[in-house]
C-alpha positions in Angstrom: 63.5 -59.6 37.8 60.8 -57.4 39.3 57.5 -58.8 40.3 54.7 -58.4 37.7 52.8 -56.1 40.2 55.8 -53.7 40.0 55.0 -52.9 36.4 52.2 -50.6 35.2 51.5 -53.1 32.5 51.1 -56.0 35.0 54.3 -57.7 33.7 53.1 -58.2 30.1 56.3 -56.7 28.8 58.8 -58.5 31.0 60.2 -60.5 28.1 60.5 -57.6 25.6 64.1 -57.1 24.5 65.7 -54.2 22.7 67.6 -56.2 20.1 69.4 -53.7 17.9 70.0 -50.2 16.9 70.2 -49.5 13.1 72.5 -47.1 11.4 72.4 -46.5 7.6 75.8 -46.7 6.0 77.2 -45.9 2.6 80.2 -48.3 2.3 80.1 -51.6 4.1 83.8 -52.3 3.7 84.7 -49.0 5.3 82.1 -49.3 8.1 82.9 -52.9 8.9 86.6 -52.1 9.1 85.8 -49.3 11.6 83.5 -51.3 13.8 85.6 -54.5 13.7 89.1 -53.1 13.8 88.6 -49.9 15.8 85.8 -50.8 18.2 86.3 -54.6 18.4 82.9 -55.7 17.2 82.4 -58.9 15.2 79.8 -59.6 12.5 77.3 -62.3 13.7 74.9 -62.2 10.8 74.7 -60.8 7.3 71.5 -60.7 5.3 71.4 -59.7 1.6 68.0 -58.7 0.2 68.6 -59.1 -3.6 65.1 -58.1 -4.6 65.2 -54.8 -2.6 68.9 -54.1 -3.1 70.0 -53.7 0.5 72.1 -55.6 3.1 72.0 -55.8 6.8 75.1 -56.5 8.9 74.5 -57.4 12.6 77.5 -56.8 14.9 78.2 -57.3 18.6 81.2 -56.6 20.8 83.8 -59.5 20.5 84.2 -59.8 24.3 80.5 -60.2 25.0 79.8 -63.5 26.8 76.4 -64.0 25.3 77.3 -64.6 21.7 74.7 -64.7 19.0 75.2 -67.9 16.9 74.4 -66.2 13.6 70.9 -67.8 13.2 68.0 -65.6 12.3 66.2 -66.4 15.5 69.3 -65.7 17.7 70.0 -62.5 15.8 66.5 -61.1 16.4 66.3 -62.3 20.0 69.8 -61.1 21.2 70.0 -57.9 23.1 72.3 -55.1 22.2 73.3 -55.7 18.5 74.3 -53.0 16.1 72.7 -53.2 12.7 74.4 -51.5 9.8 72.1 -51.1 6.8 73.6 -50.6 3.3 71.4 -49.6 0.5 73.2 -50.8 -2.6 74.8 -48.4 -5.0 74.8 -45.4 -2.5 78.6 -45.4 -2.0 79.2 -42.5 -4.3 76.1 -40.4 -3.4 77.1 -36.8 -2.6 74.7 -36.6 0.3 76.1 -37.1 3.8 74.3 -39.4 6.2 72.2 -37.5 8.8 73.6 -38.3 12.2 70.8 -36.6 14.0 73.1 -34.1 15.7 72.4 -31.5 13.0 69.0 -29.9 12.2 66.5 -31.4 12.2 67.7 -33.0 15.4 66.7 -36.6 16.2 68.9 -39.6 16.8 71.9 -38.6 18.8 74.6 -41.3 19.3 75.4 -44.8 20.4 77.7 -45.5 23.4 80.5 -48.0 24.1 82.0 -48.7 27.5 85.8 -49.3 27.7 87.8 -50.4 30.7 90.4 -47.6 30.3 89.2 -44.5 28.5 92.6 -42.8 28.3 94.1 -45.9 26.6 91.1 -46.3 24.3 91.3 -42.7 23.2 95.1 -42.9 22.7 94.5 -45.9 20.5 91.8 -44.1 18.5 94.3 -41.2 18.0 96.9 -43.7 16.7 94.3 -45.2 14.3 93.4 -41.7 12.9 89.8 -41.8 14.2 87.9 -38.5 14.0 86.9 -37.1 17.4 83.8 -35.0 18.0 85.0 -34.3 21.6 88.3 -35.5 23.0 88.8 -36.7 26.5 89.3 -33.7 28.8 87.4 -31.3 26.6 84.0 -29.7 27.2 81.8 -29.7 30.3 82.1 -33.4 31.1 85.8 -34.1 30.7 85.8 -37.8 31.5 83.9 -38.9 28.3 84.8 -38.7 24.7 82.9 -38.8 21.4 84.3 -40.2 18.2 82.8 -40.4 14.7 82.3 -43.5 12.5 83.0 -43.2 8.7 79.5 -42.0 8.1 79.7 -39.3 10.8 77.6 -41.0 13.5 78.7 -40.0 17.0 79.9 -42.7 19.4 80.1 -41.8 23.0 83.0 -43.5 24.8 82.7 -44.0 28.6 84.6 -45.8 31.4 81.8 -47.3 33.6 83.7 -47.0 36.9 84.0 -43.2 36.4 80.3 -42.7 35.7 78.9 -42.8 39.2 81.1 -39.8 40.2 80.1 -37.9 37.1 76.3 -38.5 37.0 75.4 -40.2 40.2 74.2 -37.1 41.9 71.5 -36.8 39.1 70.1 -40.3 39.7 66.5 -40.3 41.1 
């Protein structure tokens, strides 16, 4: 950890943690199947807010060594969770979810790292996953983008390829 004097805030934010990113979903069964079966996440906490008619599903990658224990405190202290929010009775709404990649632009995507991107993309193909950008396409050929059931983009990278791709841009 950096010394407090290395921080413009004097170190007051040293223990701040980005705990989760939230995506709004229409159908929990469909989304949970995708994130669990296709991407290997596991649900660590589910919260149902009866009075407000919504549910929160907190997920993390299965292979992650630092497992949240499902408690509320661990859920809201753990770094790197994905929160899927389902507003009840929206499953049949005609409106599509706004991924942020159409106008007006905003949120862009989440990213997962895989040890072998070619094998992961072949698996996604076998599972019928929708690709936004396949491996080998576009300007950066060594990354792919897939879409979840609500149309959110998920970047897929292989970490040991990234230095060769973007290392020259690092400051």
